[in-house]
N, C-alpha and C positions, 0 to 999 in steps of 0.2 A: 464118793461124794467129796472127800476131804481134798483129792488134788484138784476137783473143779473149783472148789472154793477156797483157794489160797489168800491168807489175811495178808494186809499190808504189810506184815513185819517180814515176811518171808520174800517179797519183791526187793530184786537187787538192781542195784543203781550203777550204771555204766560210765566209766570215765571218758572225759573228752579227748579225742585222739592227738590233740594238739599237746606236746609235753609240757609247753609253758602254761597250759590252763589247768586250773585245778577243780574245774567244774564238774559234777556228777549228774547223769540224767537217767531219765527213765528210758526203758527199751523201746518204747514206741515215741520216743521223742524224736523230730527232725533235726533240730538244731540244738546247740550247745546252750545253755541257760545263761552260761557265763560270760563267752565270747560269742558266740552267735554263730560257730563255725558248724557248716553240715556236716551231721554225723555220717559215720560209714552205713552205706546201704545194703552192704551184703548181710547185716544181723536182722533176723527175721523178726517181725513185730508179734508174731503170735508165738515165742518159745518161752519156755517155762524157766524159772529162776535155775533149775538144774541143768537145762541144756543153754541157757545163755551164758552158764560158767564153762563148760565145755567148748562152746563155740565162741568165746571169746576171742578177738583177733589180736594177734602180736602189735605191740605198740609201734607206731607209724615212723617211718624213718625222716630223717630231716629233708631229703628231696620231695618226699610226699607232702610235706608240710607247707611248701612255698608253691601256690598256683601259678600257671602258667599266663601271664599278663597280656601276652600279644595275643593269645585267643579272647581273652575277654574283652582288649581294647584295641580294636584293630587301628590301623593307622588312618589319619583324617587329612588327606593332603588339602581339602577345599576347605579346611577349617570350619566343619560345619557345628562343630561342637561349640565353638562361640556365641553361636545365635547370630540373628539377623534382624533388622527392625521391620516391621510390618506396618503397611500402611493401606489404608483403603479410601475410599473418596465417595463422598455424599453429594446430593442434590444442594445447590446452594454456595457451593464452595468449601463445603465442610470437610475435614480433614482429621480420620483417627489415626493416630500414630501410638505405636507401640515400639521402645528401645529395648532392647535387652539390656540386664544388670548381671555383673557376677557375683559370685558371694561365694567364700570360703568355708568348708566345712572340715573338721577334724575327724580323723578316724583312727582305730588301734587294730583294724584287720589284717589277717595274714597278707604278707606281700607290699606291705606300707611301714614305714617308720612309726614309731609310736608317736601320735599326736601331731602327726604332719599335715600340714593344710591340704586342702584338695580345692581347687578353683573350678566353679561350675556356672554355666549361663542358666539364668532363669528369667522367665517373663518378670517385665515391670508394670507400672501403672499405663491405663490407656489414656492419651490426652486427646481432646477434639479443640481444633483450631479452626482458622479459616487459610485459604490458601493464598488470598492477598496479602495475609500477615506473614506467611511465611516464605513467600515470595514475592519480597519488598520492591516497591517501585524502583528504587535505587540499583537495584540489581537486574531486573527485567525490564526493558523498554517498553513490551507490551502491556504488563498492568500500569506503568506511568502513563501510557498511550489512553488507555481504558478509563484511567480515573480521570485525566485532565479533560478528555472531550467532553462538550457540552451539550450531546445527544440527550434525549431524542431533541430534534430541532423542530419540527415540524408537529402539530397536533399534541404538543406537549400540555399536560395539565396544569404543570408547575408554575408557569406564569403566561404572561401576555404577548402577543407578538411584537409589542415594541420593546419590552423588556429582553425577550428573547434575540432580538437583532443586536441589542448591545452586547450580549455575551457572546454572540456569533462574531462580529467584528473584534472584541477583544481576544478572542480565541486567534481569529485569524492573524490579529498583527502579534501576536505571541508566535506562531508559529513561522511568520515571514521571518521574523527575528533570528530564530532558530536556524531555519536554512539560510540565512543570509551569512549568520556567522559560521555554519559549517562549508562554506564555498569553498572550492580547492584554488590553491595558487595557480593563476591563469597562465604561468610560464611553464612551459612543458606539458602541459595537461589540456591541450585546446579542448578535445572532444570532449572529455569529461567535465570541464567547466562551462562548457556550452550547456550541455544536459544539465547539471546542478543549475544553472542561471533559467534556463526555461521551467525547471521544476517552480523556482521561486516566481516567477512571472507566472506560471498556472495559477500559484494561489493567489496573487494579485489580482488577476482576473476576476476570480470567483468575488473577492472583497469588491472590486469596483461593479460588479453586477448586483451586489447585495447594498451597496451605498445608493445608486442610483435608480431613480423610477425609469419606467419606458421601457422598451425593446431594443435590439439592435437591430440597426438598418431603419429607424424611425428618422434619422437626419438631425435630430435633438442631442441633449446634454449626453445622452449614452454613448453616443456614435463616437462624441467627442472625446469622454473620457478613455473609451477603450482605444481610440486612437493614439491619444496621447500616453496609454500604458505601453503600447506595442510598439509605438516609435524608437528605433535605436537611437542613442546618444553617442555620437561622433566626435572627436574633436573637429574643431574650428565651425562647430554649429554657432557660436557665441558671435561670430563675424557677420557683418551687415551682407544679408544675402539678397536684399532688396533694392540696393544701388545699381541702376542701370545705365548711369549717366556716361560712364565711361566703357567704350568698348574692350571687350577682353584682349583683342588684337593690338589694342595699342599699349597695353599695360604689359606686354611681354618685353624682356630685353634682349634687345638686338643684337647685343654685344656677345651673346654666348656662342661657345664654340659649338657644342652638340644641337645641330639644327633640330633632329628628329625628338629629342629628348624635351625640347622646347616646345613642339608642337603637342607632344603627349600631354604637358601640364597644361596647356590652352586648353586642350581636348577635354580633358577630367575637370579643369574651371567651369567652362561651358555647361557640361553638361550637369555638373554638381550643382550650378546656379539654377539649370531649369528644373533639375529634379527637387529641387528644395522648395520651388513654388509650388509643386504639384503635390508634394508632401502636406503642406498648409491648407491645400485645396484652393488653391488661388490660380484657376487656369486661365483668368485674364490677364493676370501678371506673367504667367509663362508665356503665353501669347505675345505680350508685349516683349519681353525678352528676346523670343524667338527672332521677332522681324527686326529687333535691334542687332542681332548678330548676325544678319541674313540668313537663319535657319530657316528658309522657306518652306521646306517639307514638314519640319516641325509644327511651324506656324500654320500651316494650313490643316495638319490633323487636328491639332488642338482646338484651333477656331470653330472646327465644324462641330465639336462638341460641345460650345460655349452658348452660344445663341445667333439670331442671325445678323445682328447688327457686327458682330465680332467677326463673323464668316465674311461679310460685305468689306469690312474695313481690310481684313487680311489682303484679299482677292484685291481691292483696290492698291494697295500698298505693293504687291506683289505684281501687278501689270507695271505699276510705275516703275518697280525697280529693275524689272528684268525686261519690259519690252517697250522703252521709250526710248529718245535719241538720248536723253542726259544720262542714262543708264550707267555708260561706260566712263563718265567723268570724274565719279566717286568711287574709292578703294572698296573693295568686296571683304567682309570680314569671313566669308565662307570659304575663302582661300587657305583657311587653315585645314582644311579637310579633316572634320571633326567627327572622329571616333570613339570608338570604347563600348566594352562590354556590359552594357547595364541591362541586367535582366528585368529588374524592377519596370524600367521604361517599356522595354519590349513588350511584358505581359500587358501592361496599363494600355499602350497604343493598340494592342490586339483585341483587348476589351474595348475601345473605341470603335474598331470597326465590327463589333458586334460576334464576336467570335466565340464569347461564353468560355464553357469549361475547356475549350480547344485552345485557349490564349496560355494557358499554362507550360503548353509545350515550348514556350519560348524561355522558361524557366530552366530548361534543360542542357545540356551540353547541346552544341548546334553541330550534331553528327548528321547520320540519315534520317530522312523523315519516319521512318519506323520507330526509330529509338527517340525521335523528339517528341511523339505523340503523347500526353497525360494521359489519365485515368479520365474519360469523360464521365459526366454525371449520370447517376444509373446504374453504371457497370460496376462490376464487384471489385473493390479495393486490392484484391490478390492478385490484380494485373500487375506485372513488374514494369516499371517503367526504367529509363535507361539510366545508368550508374551516373551520380552527380558527385562531384568531388566537395570536400568539405568547405571549401571558401565559397563555393555556388550555394549549396545549402546555407549558409551562414546569412543569404541574401533573403532569408522569408521573411522577415521583420519588416524591410523596408518595402520589400513588396506587398506584403498584406498593408502596411500603411498606406501605399499609393490606391491600392483598390477601397478602402475604408474610406479614404478622403476625396475620392473621384467615382462616385456613384453611378454605375452603369447597368442597364438591364443584364439580368443573367451573371452578373458580378457574384453571386453567393456559390453559384456553381463551380466558378473558377476556385473561390475559395476552399471549397470542399475538394477538388482536383489537387490544390497545394498541399492540403492536408494528405491526402492520399500519397503523395511523392515522398512528405516526410515522415510519414509512417513506414513506407517501405523501405527508407533507410535507416530506420531505427530512431529516428528523433521522435519519439511519441509524445512526449509534452509538448512540443510544438506542434503537432499533427491534431492533438486534442483543442489546442488553443483555436487553429484554424475552424475546427468542426463547433466548436462554442460559439464562434462568431459568425457562422452560418447555419442557423438551425433551421431555416427553410429546406436546405438540400443537403443536411447530414443527420441523418437517424439516429437518436438516440433512444437505445432499447435495449431489449434482452439479447443476450448472445446469440441466441437461435433464429433471431428475427432476420427474415432477407435483407441483404445489402445495408446492414447495421455498422455505423462507423465508430460508435463507441457505447460503452456499459459502463463500467466504473472509471471514472475519470483519472488520467496517469495510470493506467494499468490495462494490461491486455489478457486473453487467454481464460483459460479455466481456472488457473490459478491465481487471477487478481485478485480473489478476497483475502490472499495473506498478506497483500500488502493495506493496512490499516490507513495509510494516508489516501488511499484512492478511493476507498469507502467513505471515508470521511469528506472528501472534496465533493463526491457526488449528493450525498445528504444536504451538505451546503448548498450545492448547487440547485436543489429541489427546492430549498427554503428561498434561495433568491428568486426563483420563478415564481413562486406564491406569492411573493409580495408585491408583484408586476400587477397590473391594471389586466383582468381578463388572461392571466396566467393559470396553467393546470394547478390544482390542488394538490396533486401528489404523482409521483413516477410509479405506475403498478409495478413494473418489473423490480422496482428497489425494495420492496415491502417483503420479498421473500430474503433478501440479504440482509433488511432489517432484524427479522426474526434469527438468523444466524448470528448476527451482532450480539442480538439479546442474549443467546445460549450462551455465548463468552463470557457476557457479564455475569451472568447466573454461576458460570463454574468458577470464576473467579472471586464470588462473593459478594459482588453488587447487585443484590435481590431487589433493592428499589429502584435502582434504574432499569434493571431488566422488565420491570413489572411496568415502569411509565412506557418503555418501549412496545410492550404488548397493548397496552392502551391506545398507544399514537398508531399503531398498525390497524387496530380495529376500527378506530376511528376514520383511517384512510380509506379502508377498503368501505366501509359504511358512506363516506361522503362523494366516494368514485362512482357516479350513476352513468356512464358510459358503457361499462363492461370490457373487461380485458382478460386474455388468455391467461395473464399472468394472475389472476385473482381467482384460482381455482379452488375446488373443495376440497383438495390434500391440504393447500395452505391454511385454509381455514377450521379444519381439524387439528393439525399440526399447532396452531395458534392457540386456539381453543386448551388442548391438552397442556402446554407449557403454561399457559395461564392458571389453569388451577394448581398444578406443580409449584408455580410461585405464591399461589394464595395460600397453599396448604402451608409451604415453608415460611413464609413470612407471619401469616395471620392476620394479612390484611386484604377485603376483597374489593373488587371493582366493578363488579358485578357483570361479567361477560354475556351472561343471558340476555341482559338487556340490548346490549350490543349489536348482538347478532339476530336480534328480532327483525 
C-alpha cells in the first residue's frame, strides 16, 4: 500500500536535457517549464522514483541540442511565407481588401541566437472600398468614359427631354473636340487619317440629327444640314464657280508647250465647274454651263431630269448648234475632248437613268462587268465587290453629296450599296454614315437579323460592345430618332445592350446610374406596343433580377412590380 501511495516528497524531478537550462520538470512533463524544450520521450511516464533514477539518460551531447533547421523550415522559392493580398469583389463595385503585414518576434529557442528577431507575415485589417475609387479615371479610360457619359438618354427620370437634349449636345461637342485633337498627322498616314476623320464625321452626323427636326430625305433643312456636313472641303472652293461668261477654251494659254497637259487642265476645270453646280443641287445652272461649253451629252442628260421646259430648251439649242447651216461658223468648245475619271458624276448620271443600286457599279474600277457590279439592295452585304484603291474610296463623300443634292427615285438603295462597298474595304465609319442617311433601305437592328446593315454604330461583329463609343453613338442616335415627329420611341434590340451597360456601371460602383438605366429599360419595354423578338421573357427576368439587386444595395426602390404590370 505504501508503494502505491507515494508522497509528494518522494517524487523526483528530472533536469532539462539542455545543459544551459537549469529547469527541473516532473516525470510526466512533456516540455521544460523553463525553456520550453521538448523533454526526452524515452522516459516512461509511469516510472517510480527509484526506476526513474535508474533509467535517467545520460546528458545530451552538443550535436543533439541543435535541431535540424532545414527539416523544420523547408526552402520557400515562391516566397509564400511573405503572404499575399486577398481581394474579393461584391455587388455594387465594393472591394474587400486585406494586405498582409510583417511583424517581428523575439525568441530564445534552441537554434536561434538569443534575442534574435524573426520576421513573420500576419493578416491585417480588412478594408472595404469602391472599385471606381481604387481604379481612378486618370488611370483607366473605361472609368473616365463611364463617369462622363450622360446616359441614360431616353426615358430618363432625372430630367425632361429638353434638358436632356442640352446635355447630349454638350457631351457630343466635347467628344468631337477630343477626337479632333487626337487626329494623326496627315502626312504619311493617309489611311489612318481618313479613318480618324470619318469617326469625327460620324459624331458630327449624330449631332446634326439631334439638332435638326425632320427626317432625312424630306428635302427640308435636315437634308441641307446633312449635305453640308458630308460635302468635302477642297482647295479652290472659294473661287467663283458660277461665272459662265467666259468659255473654258478661251481661258487656255495657247503658248504652253505641252498641249496634252493643257487639255487635261481644261478638262478638269470643265468637269469641276459642272460638278460644283450639281453639288449645290443647281441642275438648271449645270445645264446652262454644259450648253455654253458645247457639252451636249451632259446637257441632254441633265435637262431630262429638270423639267419639260428645260428639256425643250436644251433640244432646241442642240438642233440649232448641230443641225443648222450656221453651225460651222462658230468655234466649238467641245473640241477640247473633255475627259476625266469623275466617279461621282458617273454614279449620278446612272441614277438619272433609273439604275438604282446598280449605279454604284460606276464607283468601282472600270474593269470587267462582273467586277464593276455593286451589291444590289436586298442582297447580303457579304458579297465582295471589286477591290478599289484608296484614291477611289476617298471619293465617297463627293459621291454621297451629289446623290443627296440631286434626289432621284431609288437613290437610297444606291447609298446603301455605296456603304456596302466601303464596309467591304474596311471603311466602317464611312459605311455607317451611308447607312444612317439611307434608313429606308439600310436595316438597323440586332446582329442576328437578316440583311442587317448595322447594329452598334461605328463597330461590327460580336465584340462590338467592347467599344464604348459605338454603344454611346447608338444610344444617342436612338434619342435623336425619338425627338423627330413620328419617330420610333426606342430601339428594341438596344435594350439588351443597355442592361449589359448597366451591369458595367454597377460593377464600377455607379449604382445610381445603373438603377436609372433599369428604370429607362423598363419604361421602354412598357411603351413599345408593337412587339419585338428582342423584348423576350429572359430579358425581362434578368432586368427584374438586376433591378432588385440594385434596390437591395442602394436602399432605394423604384417599384418594378408596377412597371411590369
